[in-house]
C-alpha positions in Angstrom: 110.6 117.1 119.8 108.0 114.8 118.3 105.5 117.5 117.5 107.7 119.5 115.0 108.8 116.2 113.3 105.2 115.1 112.9 104.2 118.6 111.6 106.9 118.6 109.0 106.1 115.1 107.9 102.4 116.1 107.6 103.4 119.1 105.5 105.5 117.0 103.2 102.5 114.6 102.8 100.2 117.4 101.9 102.6 119.0 99.5 102.9 115.7 97.5 99.3 114.6 97.9 97.7 116.7 95.1 96.2 114.6 92.3 97.2 111.3 93.8 95.6 108.0 94.3 95.1 106.2 97.6 98.2 104.1 97.1 100.3 107.2 96.4 99.0 109.1 99.4 99.5 106.2 101.8 102.9 105.4 100.5 103.9 109.1 100.8 102.7 109.3 104.4 104.5 106.1 105.4 107.7 107.2 103.6 107.6 110.6 105.3 107.0 109.2 108.8 109.6 106.5 108.4 112.2 108.9 106.8 111.6 111.4 109.6 112.0 108.8 112.3 115.2 107.3 110.8 116.7 110.8 110.0 115.9 112.1 113.5 117.2 109.0 115.3 120.4 108.7 113.3 121.4 112.3 113.4 119.8 113.3 116.7 118.7 116.6 115.2 115.6 118.2 113.8 117.4 119.0 110.5 118.1 115.3 110.0 114.5 114.5 110.7 113.4 117.1 108.1 115.7 115.8 105.5 114.8 112.2 106.2 111.1 113.0 106.1 111.4 114.8 102.8 113.5 112.0 101.3 111.1 109.4 102.6 108.0 111.2 101.3 109.6 111.4 97.8 110.6 107.8 97.9 107.1 106.7 99.2 105.4 108.7 96.5 107.5 107.0 93.7 106.7 103.6 95.2 103.0 104.4 95.3 103.1 105.5 91.7 104.8 102.3 90.7 102.2 100.2 92.6 99.4 102.0 90.7 101.1 101.5 87.4 101.1 97.7 87.4 99.9 96.4 84.1 100.5 99.8 82.5 103.2 100.7 80.0 104.6 104.1 79.0 104.4 104.8 75.3 106.0 107.7 73.4 104.3 109.6 70.6 106.3 110.8 67.6 106.3 114.4 69.0 108.0 113.2 72.1 105.1 113.3 74.6 104.5 110.2 76.7 101.3 108.5 77.8 100.4 105.5 79.9 98.2 102.7 78.7 97.5 99.0 79.2 100.4 96.8 78.2 99.8 94.5 75.2 
């Protein structure tokens, strides 16, 4: 039972790991593993573990991005595109 859960968590981490920093990768991995464990334990099924792992990976990725963006602000150009730069 643990092998499929770990394989799915690893797949989720790899899917979200492209073009990421170390904080994002670590947070994604921790989120996926934690989500899979919680989902699997609360539902007692593989499906719950998969959904929990995917949700945890997404949440961990967002947390990692927020950690990397400290001291950074998001600005919007007149044409509507956005960019990140140091806050004033």
